[in-house]
N, C-alpha and C positions, 0 to 999 in steps of 0.2 A: 504493500500500499503506499502511495506516495504522499508526501506533505504538500500543502498548498505552495504554489510557486512564489518566489520572492516578490514578483510584481504584484501578485495578489495580496500578499502580506503588507506590502508597502501601502496599499489602499485601505487597509482595515484600521478601525479605531484602536488607539493605544491609550488604555486608561489603567492606572495603577495607583495603589495606596501608598502615599509617602507621608513623611512626617508633616504634621500640620493639616493633614486631610487629603482627599482623593483629588488627583489632578485630571480634568476632563478635557478631551479634545473632541469637537464635533465630528462624527463620522463622515467620511467622504465616499463618493461613488466608487464602485468597483471598477477595475480597468475596463476600458472600452465601453462603459456604460455612461452615457451623457447625463449631465445634471437634470435635464428635462427632455421629455420625448419630442421628437419631430412631429409635425402634423400628420405625415404619412405613417409614421410608427404608432401614433395614437389611434388613427383610423384602423391600422392592423389589429391593434388590441381589441378595439370595440367590435370589430367584425368577427375575430376569433372567439371573443367571449359570447357574443350572440350565437355563433355557430356551435360552440361546444356546450356551454352552459344553457343557452337558451333552447338547445335541442331537447333538454330534459322534459319541459313541458310542450315545447314546440312541435316535436315530431309526432307525439301521440295526438296532439290537437289537429295537426294536418291530416292524420289518418282518419280521425273522426269526421272531419270536414269533407274529406274525399269520399268516404263511405256514404255520407248522407247525400252528397251530390249524386253518386251513382244510384242510390236507393230511390231517389226522387226523379231520376231522369225520365223523360216522357217516353212511354212504351211505344208511342207511335213514330218515334225517331230512333229506330234500332241502331243506326250507326253512332249517333251521339251517345247512346246509352252504352254501347260496346266500348267506346273509347273511355267513358267514365269509369267503368268497371276495370278496364285494362290499366288505366292510371292508378286506381286504388291498388290493384293486385301488384303493380311494379313497386309502389311506395311501401307496401307491407312486406313484400319480398326483401326489399332493401333493408328494412328495419330488422327483420329476422336474420338476414345475413350478417349485419353488423353486430348482432347479439350473440352470434355463435362462432363467427370465424376467429381462428387463433390470432393472437396478437403478440408480436415479438418485441423485445426491447430495442429501442432505436436510439442509442446514445448520440449518434452523429446527427440525427434529426433534432434532437432536443438542444443542439448547439447552433442551430440556424438563427438567422437575424430575427425571425419573428419572436423567438423567446427572449432575446436580448431587448427587444422592444417592451416586453412585459416587465423586465427589471427596471427599465427606464421609466415606464408608466407608473410603477409602484415606488420608484425612487428608493430602491433597496439599499440598505446600509448594514453593516456587520459590526458588532463590537464585542470584544472579549473582556469579561470581568476581571480576568488575571493580568490583562495588558498584553498578553502573548497569544498567538495562535495555538491551538491544541497540537500536541505532539502527534506525529503520525501513528496511527493505531485504529483499533476497532472500538466503536462506541454504541451505547443505546441512548439515542437522542429523544428527550421528552419535549415535544412541541407544544406550546400552549400560548395563549388560548386557543380553542378549536375554531371559534367564529361560526357563522352561518355556512360559509364554504371554506374549507381549509386551504386557502391560497398559499399560506406560508409553507406548507409541505410541498406543494407543486413548485413554487418558486425556488425552493431549496434544491430542486432536482434538475434544474434547467440552466443553460448558459454558463456564465462564470461562477455561479453558486455551486457547481460540482467541484470547484477547486476548494471550497470551504467545507462542504459536506461530502468527503471523498467516499465513494463506493457505498453510498447510503441507499437502502431500499425503504421506501415509505410504506407503512402499514396503514391500510385503509378499510373502511367498512365493506364487507363482501358485496353489498348491493351496488358499490361504485364500480366493481369489476364486471358488472352484468348489464349496465345500462349502455345502449349503443351511443357511439361517439365518446362518451365519458370513459367507457372501458378502453377505448383505443388510445385516448391520451394517457390514462393511467397505465396502460400496458407499455407504451412507448417509454414512459419514465421509468418503468420497472418495479411498479408497486406490487405489494404482496397483501394478502388478507390479513386483517388484524385479529388474528387468533393465535393462541399459544403455539400450535404446531407449526405454522408458517414462520412465525417469528423465530422459533427455536431452530428451524432448518436453515434459515437465513444467517443466523449467528454462527451455526456450526460450519457454514460454508466460508466464514471469514468476512461476511458483509457487516457493515454497520446498519443499524435499523433506526428509523425515526418513526415515532408514534405520538398520537394525541391521547393521553391517558383519560381525559375528560369525556371523550366520545360523544355520542348523540345527547346524553343528558346535558353536557356542557354547551352543546350547540343550542339547545332549547332555552338555555339560560342567558343567551347573548343579549346585552342591553346596551343602549347608548349612554347611560349615565354612570356606569361603573363596570369594572372588570370582574367577571365571575369564573372561578376555576374550580373543577371537581377533582380533588386530589387526596383528601384526607382518607378516604375509604378505598383508594386504589393502591393495591400492594403487589398485584400479580407481576408487574414489570420489575419489581425488586427481586422476587423469587427467580425470574428468568435471568436477570443480570448476574445473580450470585451463581446460578447453575453453570453459566458459561464464563464466569470470571471477567465480565465485560464492565468497564466504568460507565456510570450513568451521567449524562450531561444534560442538565435543564436548559432549555432555550425558550426565552420569552420573547414573543413576537409582537412588538407594539404596533398598533394600527390594524391588526388582524380582526379584532372584534368590531371595527367601524367600516369595514369594507363594504358591508351591506346592512341594511335595516330590515326589519321584519315586523309583521303584525303580531302582537301578543296573542297566544293561544292558551286555552285553558289547561290546567295541570294534567288532565286525563289524556290530552293530546301527546304530552311527553311520555307518559306511561305506555301509550299505544306505540309511539315511535320506537321506543326501546324494545318492546315486545316484538315489532316487526324488523328491528335492526335497520330502520330507514327512517329519515327525518321527514316529518310532516310539517312544512313551514310555508309561509307565504313571503318570500323575500323581495326586496327591491334594492336597487342600487342607483348608479348614475342615470339620470334622465327618468328615473322610475322603472328602468329596465334591469335585466340581468347582466349588468355591467358593473364591475367593482368601481367604487368611488376612488377618485384620483387622490389617494393619501399615501404617504411614505410608510414603508415597512422597515422597522429597525429590529434586526435579529440580535438580541442581547444573549450571548452565549456564556453560561456559567462555567466554573472550573469542574473537571471530571471528579466525580464521587466514586472512589475506588471500591469495587465489590470483590472481596477475596473468593477465588474459586475453591469450591468444596470437592472433595473426593466423590467420584461417581456413585450415585445412589444415596448420598448423604443429603438430607433435607435441612435447609437453614432453619435455626431455632426462631420462635417468635421474637425473641430479644434482638437477634441479629437483624431481622427483617425491620422491626420498629426503629432500630438505631439508624439504619440506612435511609429508611422512609423519612425520618425526622430531618436528616441532613438535606434531603431533597426539598422538603417543604421550606426549610430555612433558606435554602439557596434560591428558591423561587421568590420568596419575599425580598430577599436581598437584591436580587436582579431588578425586581420592579421598583423598589424604592430608590435604587441607585440610578436607574436610567430614565424614570418617567419624566423628570424635569427635562433631560437632554431631549427626549422625544417631543416634548412640548414646544422646544424652541427650534426644532428642525425645519428646514424649508424656508422659502421666501416669506411665509406667513405662519404664525404660531398655529400649532395643531390643537385646537381647544374644543372642548364640548361644554356648552353652557358658559356661565360666568367664571367658574373656578379654574378651568383649564386642567392640564395634566398634573400639575404639582399637587392638587387636592383631589385628584380623581381616586376614589377608593378601590381597592382590591379585596374581593371576598374569595376566601379559599374554604370550600366546604368538603 
């Protein structure tokens, strides 16, 4: 496994604790990523967002519309009726094909100019809490918050960000690997299912793994006025890290929870979503469409939390799990408190929500 290149490291934030308090430097853009997207790049992002994310509701709506058109076609116009059913059949066949065709990992494709435009659009920055890039190695990255759409996981797997998260496989909800077009994108990135078996196999192969411990429950708790994290009852990732002797690295992505808004749903909808392992939400973004808001993403990467590897067949004690889990929670709080003010001052305009801004934006860890 290779470490991030020197040119990449030169563009990352250097923050370190020194006598008299922490010294902060505002993060700079990654190499070859402009401070602001071009008009053409922004249009490419908008178009691809509508094409991939918009296809989730859009393609089924199109199928329903084509079916209704064919069903209501005038029987006295057989040619028109035949064309309507043919068009519906082709659209349905295309949907089924995209849902079942095997998808291969395409690392070269994910380095194309389109995905660089996404990093420009989201003004992606990276900061290391220790002040130095992580040593070359294998890690279990805990991405948070989940947000309504986990853009931070996707952005971590494209373009120059692969120099930061080296050989990382993102763990996603199984439904994401079954929805046409979304599964193509996830497959090109190299995503795996967010279950113990898939994560264990990836770690055993020597890959790093990124996952959102809060899952669907955290997604449903996304709010505009505060950050909500589900972590206190999540301990499975600790057991998996100890099993393989892999360090845990908390990653707090500022801006992720604000990329989309959504209509608040009753509590029973969250329970239904968790049972179905699929989110039931009514999101909206830029222009009221399924386009992420043009906000910067700041990846605040914590120091690795070492997990001693146990002998085969040995199960970590509850005390060991609790000790490591407590360190993770403490690291997340530290990352948030340390970088929230920096994030609030990023960009040409302060990133504020309401009057208080990010300095006073609360973090709730449940």
